[in-house]
Steps between C-alpha positions, in 0.01 A plus 500: 500500500788734578643457150164568334440818701850627437485426127162671461628798697804537275287466185261770622788733583636455146152574362485813716830620353366440149193711577717783634748495210286444188215718373161341429560452127825307558364259763469137392155425357404264783558764771189680629518863395657444156362774276626565149602861438488606865825634643400526866632277777287271718629588845204353687550160334870515587436603859245223550733237355786631713301498824370147441852387404648637822221340705563163335875528560434583865266203527768278350756619753250455782418146382872421493541598864230266628 
């Protein structure tokens, strides 16, 4: 369980970085928020993915201590 939580946390943190770095028209097509011709960033999506990623990493560390 620790490995799954940690892996999901890392994946979500990478997704958060992608949301903060790429504008909406350059996001991969399977990402929510992909809009052709739109140059704005999706900060709320990135913040949500980052928060959930940190929570999952913390849960993985907590599970490892038990």
